[in-house]
N, C-alpha and C positions, 0 to 999 in steps of 0.2 A: 310456540313454534309456528313461523310462516309456512303456508301451504307452497308446495312447489307447483310451478307452471305446468299447464298440460303439456307443452311441446318438451319438457323435460322428462316427464313421464314417458312420452312416447319415444323418445330417444333411448331411453333406459329399456324400454320393452322391445325395442328393435335391436338393441345389442344382447338382450338375453335370447332372443328368437336367433339370432346369427349364431350365437354359441351352440345352440341346439342344433342347428343346421350343420355346424362343422362336424357334428358326429353323426349325420344322415348320410345317406350314399352320395359320393361326388362321382363315382363311378358305379354304374349298375350293370349287372348282367343276370342272365337266366339262373345261374348256378350261385347260390348264397355266398359262397367261398370267396367269388370274386366279385362280390358287391362290397366295395369298400369305402367307408368314410376317410376323411382327410387323415386323421390321424394315423390310421391302419395303413391307408396308402403310402404315407410317409415312412412308416416302419418296413412295409414290403419293398419300396425302393431302396431303403437303406441296405438291402442285403443284395442287390443286383450289382454284378462286376463292374458294369457301366459307370454307375452311380458311384461305387466306391473309389472309382480311378478318377472320378472329377477334380477339377481344380477351380473353384476350392473344394475340399473333400465333401461328398454328401449335398452338394449344393441343391440338388433337387428334393431331397427330404427337408431341407432347410426351409425351401420355398412354400413347401405344405404345410410345415409345422409354424411358420410365422404369422399366418392369420390368427392363430389362437393367442399369441403374444400380443398383436396388434389389439385384440378385443380386450386383452386385460388392462393394456396401456389406457385403451379409450374409456374403459370402466372406472380407473382411478382418476382420470382427467375429469369426466363427466362427475364424479363425485364431489369435486371442488365446488359445485354449482348448487349443491344440497345446503339447505339452509341451517339445518341440524346437524350438530356434531356426531350424534349418534347415528344418524343415516349414513354421513361421510364415513365413520368407521367400519360400519357394517359393508358398505361398498368396496373401501380398501381392502378389507377382509376377504371378499368375494374374490378380489383381483390377485391376493397372495394365494389362495387356494388354487387358482387357475396357474399361478405360475410354478406352484409346487408340482403339478401334474407333470412337468418336463422332468423331475428329479430322477437322475438314473438309478439302477440298482445298486446295492451294496456292494457289487463285485467290482464296481467301478473304484472303489478306493483300494482294491487289491490287485489281483492278478489281471483284471479287465480294464486298467487304467489306460490303457494305449488304445482301446477301441474307439474308433472314429465316431461311431453313432453315440456311445455314450458321453464321449467329449462334447459332442453337439448339443445333445439333452442337458448336459451341464451348463454349456454356454447359454441355452435357451432360458434355463432358469435363473442364470445371472442377468440376462438381459430383462426378464420380466421383473425380478426384483428391484434392478436399477431404475426401471420404469415407474415402478410403484413409489419408489423413494424421490424421484425426480418430480413425480407428478403432485405430491403432497406442498412442496414450496411453490409449486406452479399456481396455486391459489392466489398468490400475490399478484399474478397477471390480469390484466382486464378480462372481463367476461368475453368481449370480442375475439381476443388473441387464444383464449382457452378453447372456445368454440372451433376457430380455425385450426389449432391444433390438433385437436380431436379429430376432427373431419379429414385433415391430413394423415393422421395415424389410420383410420378406418380404410383410405383409399389405398395407402400402402399394402394392407393386408388384402384387399382384393385383389390389386395387380399380382402380388406375390403368389396368392392361391391359384389363379389362372395360368400364370407362368409354370408354376409347379405342375399343375394338371396336364398341361400340352407336353410338358417333358416326359410325363409318364406313359403317354398314349403309345409312342412308339415302342416302350418296353414291353408293355401289353401286347401290342400288335407281333412283336418278335416271338411271343409264345402262343400266337393264333388265339389270344383271348379277345373276342368281340366284345367291346362295352361301349356304353353310351354314358354321356354326361348325365350325373344324377340329379336329383331334385335338391340334395344337400348342397351343392355346389351353386345352384341357381338361388335357391333360398338364401345361402350366406351372403352372396351379392347384392340381392334385393333389400335384404334387411339392413345391410351396411348401408347402401345408398339411399335408404329411406332416413336412417340416422344422419347421413352428411347432409341431407336436404334439409332435413329440420334444424340442425345446427346451423347452417349457412342462412336460413330464413331467419332464426333468431337474430344472427349477426345484421342482417339487413334491417330488420325492425329496431334492432338497438340503435343503428345508425341514422334511421328516419328519426327515430325518437330525439336524438341529440341535436339533429339539425333543427327539429321543431322547437327544441328546448332553447336552442341558441338564437 
């Protein structure tokens, strides 16, 4: 088995830390009940009448949930650079577990099938599974294109997360809940940007190596 380069392991570590930061506070408050990580914040927002009436429906919640989906996409894409099939399979399995995090409850198959929140969770599950399915054949792409695609996916997640965060701030202010941006949101952003920097740097090095080889 060929050893992975240090840049690949660093990028994987950054994605792992980003996933951890997704479940750390994105908004902090003196009261623990209002200290919310991104997943809980999306769930809280989905209950607000203003979010329920958005077009598209629950757009704010979608923006807050999308960063986790982009993380699983990035993980599945990064797996393609693993030299060992067993390691690739493990990472694809991890991405699958993250996708299944969005599975709606059993009630969605019955009386609650029209609930917009459950529908969005089903949509995100489908997007996650589709991303994994598309990431596997993406191994045929050049390493340069895979790196650029992974970096782009991560940037989409960062932008979506902050967009969703700013949209929930007025909702909390309306309830006179004074919150501050938590270290989870900052950590998620930094970890994703570190991974993006590593991926782009690897692309630059590949390009330089190709020029020298030419």
